[in-house]
C-alpha angles and dihedrals in degrees: 000000000000117000109238119208128218112291114223115199114200113201118202113217115234117242107251118233109262107253127215118278123243123260098239092100090057092058091048092049091049091052090049092049091049092050091050092049090051090049092051090048091052091048091049093050091048090050098050100034127079126232089254093056092048090050090052093050091048091050093050092051094045102043115076118219132182088220109090096173093099115100123237112289088231096060116096114232105185095283126126090241123099087229119043112251094194091276093290135088113268125243116277116261114228113260096029123103107224140139092224115129133208118278110256113233088214088073093056118099113251113235129212121234089257090063093058121099124209114277146094129290110222111141121084090237093055091048090053092048090049090050090051090052093051090046090052091053090051091048091053088057095043093246102118092121090056095055133071123179128193130180105216133170089259093056136270117337115208116190119189110185145163123276130196090251098036118034115199092202131014112242108281093007132111095197114114118233113245094248092054092045089054091049091054091048089053091051094046095086088058093055089045094059100032103077098203112120120249134227113199119197129183124213137190137190120258096261107118118242113251096229120080091209095050123051139177087270091062092043095051091046091051091051092052092047092051090054091049092051092047092052092049091049087051092057105271109140113251092232092058091079110076099179141007113202136188113215101170107191096325096108108037120193091212105046094184094052111034092176092057119121089235087076091064098088150117124236127204117197115197100207126222118224093259093049092048092051091046091053092047090049090050089062092035089239112178093009109120120217093007094288090175092058091047091052091050092048092049091050092053094051 
């Protein structure tokens, strides 16, 4: 019988059919393509835009404004600029020779109080736009002659005063006329969203009050307090008012005629940040242990 050795069977593995690859590489490639497209767009904008235009876009993106009616600076609006400059040439940058002129605020769309978003108003342009909005509200109610607005370094000054045809207060009274109360209610949403603090001051004419126990000081203070209460009832936060002041007849609106009804008025000062801090510092608000007095004493030694 023949001796048989161990039989080794070598099996050759079949090559498996090549399956389909996953889709992860497609996502990565799409991200790469999007990044490259963004890079080319940035390079194109840098190539076709001037330094002035880039400075304007940077300023629009950096500066916060409570006015959100402006379109995106990257949306073309029929102007020859890569970035839309509100359809008008931008203001000239110092050091550049250009024929560009300042943008006229009259060309800007006027917003309603509902279009505002919460925030502070600090720039001169925003103060002017806010003044235009308030003026528009007064015009809609036929009270343009009873309103005077001034943009000042301390903020926006709003004077609401008597007129020969429309008295704000009856002589000797602190009760607001219905038309003026309605005007303040219309303005209240503005003071609700604009986070600048308010100073409200009441004023009288120079005619002395008939009562010996009640003077123009008391009357002007009562008028300012009534305005404050009306604004709070209309939704303005109580903390938005920083100060209520009685001015009596010490700051007449009509200097040549101190007895004029125009002097019977209420003023609202929308304070800038610097003016607010100055007023707080004046009363040493928020300064523990009279730090301001200590600083003054140390300076005198």
